[in-house]
C-alpha positions in Angstrom: -3.5 -133.2 -167.2 -0.3 -132.2 -165.8 -0.3 -130.2 -162.7 2.1 -127.5 -161.3 2.6 -125.7 -158.0 3.7 -122.0 -157.5 5.4 -120.6 -154.5 5.7 -116.9 -153.6 7.6 -115.1 -150.7 6.4 -111.4 -150.1 7.7 -109.2 -147.3 5.5 -106.7 -145.7 7.7 -104.3 -144.0 6.3 -102.9 -140.6 3.1 -104.9 -140.8 1.9 -107.4 -138.4 1.1 -110.8 -139.5 -2.6 -110.3 -137.7 -3.1 -107.2 -140.2 -2.4 -109.5 -143.2 -4.4 -112.4 -141.8 -7.4 -110.0 -141.5 -6.9 -108.5 -144.9 -7.7 -112.1 -146.4 -10.0 -113.6 -144.0 -12.3 -110.6 -142.9 -14.7 -109.9 -145.8 -14.9 -106.1 -145.0 -11.4 -105.7 -144.9 -10.7 -108.0 -147.9 -13.2 -106.0 -150.0 -11.6 -102.5 -148.9 -8.1 -103.7 -149.6 -8.8 -105.4 -153.2 -11.8 -103.3 -154.2 -13.6 -106.3 -155.1 -16.5 -108.4 -153.4 -15.7 -110.8 -150.9 -17.5 -113.5 -148.9 -15.1 -115.0 -146.6 -14.2 -115.8 -143.0 -11.5 -117.3 -140.7 -13.7 -120.1 -139.7 -12.7 -123.7 -140.4 -15.1 -125.3 -143.1 -16.6 -122.2 -144.1 -16.8 -121.6 -147.6 -15.6 -118.5 -149.5 -16.4 -116.6 -152.6 -13.9 -113.9 -153.9 -13.7 -111.5 -156.8 -17.3 -111.9 -157.9 -17.3 -115.4 -157.8 -14.1 -116.0 -159.8 -12.4 -117.9 -157.2 -14.1 -119.8 -154.4 -13.6 -123.0 -152.1 -13.5 -123.7 -148.5 -11.2 -123.1 -145.5 -9.5 -126.4 -144.6 -7.3 -125.3 -141.8 -6.8 -122.1 -140.0 -4.5 -121.1 -137.5 -5.1 -117.5 -136.5 -2.5 -114.9 -138.0 -0.2 -117.8 -138.9 -1.8 -120.2 -141.4 -4.6 -120.2 -144.1 -5.1 -123.7 -146.1 -7.7 -123.5 -148.5 -9.4 -125.9 -151.2 -9.5 -123.4 -154.0 -10.7 -123.1 -157.7 -11.7 -120.7 -160.1 -14.9 -120.3 -162.1 -13.0 -121.6 -165.3 -11.5 -124.7 -163.4 -11.4 -127.7 -165.5 -14.6 -130.0 -164.1 -12.3 -133.1 -164.2 -9.8 -131.7 -161.6 -10.1 -131.6 -157.9 -9.6 -128.2 -156.1 -6.3 -127.0 -156.0 -4.6 -126.5 -152.5 -3.8 -122.9 -151.3 -1.4 -122.5 -148.3 -0.5 -119.1 -146.8 1.9 -118.9 -144.0 2.5 -115.7 -142.1 5.7 -115.2 -140.2 6.7 -112.3 -138.2 10.3 -111.2 -138.1 11.1 -108.2 -136.0 8.6 -105.5 -137.5 8.0 -107.3 -140.8 5.8 -110.2 -141.8 7.0 -112.8 -144.4 4.1 -114.1 -146.5 4.7 -117.6 -148.0 2.2 -118.7 -150.5 2.1 -122.2 -151.9 -0.6 -122.9 -154.4 -0.5 -126.6 -155.4 -2.3 -129.0 -157.9 -2.8 -126.0 -160.8 -3.3 -126.8 -164.3 0.1 -126.1 -165.8 -1.5 -123.5 -168.1 -3.0 -121.8 -165.3 -0.1 -121.6 -163.1 1.8 -118.6 -164.3 -1.3 -116.5 -164.8 -2.4 -117.3 -161.3 1.2 -116.2 -159.9 0.8 -112.9 -161.7 -2.9 -112.6 -160.3 -1.7 -113.1 -156.9 0.7 -110.1 -157.4 -1.7 -107.9 -159.3 -4.9 -108.6 -157.2 -3.3 -109.1 -153.7 0.2 -108.2 -153.0 0.0 -104.9 -155.1 -3.3 -103.8 -153.9 -2.3 -104.9 -150.2 0.7 -102.5 -150.4 -1.4 -99.6 -151.8 -3.9 -100.2 -149.2 -1.1 -100.4 -146.3 0.8 -97.5 -148.0 3.8 -99.5 -148.4 
């Protein structure tokens, strides 16, 4: 099966990296911002389960307020494939935070739907939550 990666660059104006880090890794804040269930922490090696079990995996590298790396898959992920690798890097520049996402090892037919999903289920909802 052919695999593909997606990359995304989002800028959140007047938002600290720590705020974005917590929106993703703090279960209560994740739920508030997305409106969906979240079982997640900022602890290395801990499992996560988001959007009522649609996506799940494990934290494989964490640098507080800077980096989140996860082994990641969805409930409809092909059984024969290993987990994808999700990397979220947060870089503050002045009052803004640049969010760089790389989502690697995705089945080709899932890459664009997942790119759209990141926007629809995260960045758009985060901007509404943050009143951006």
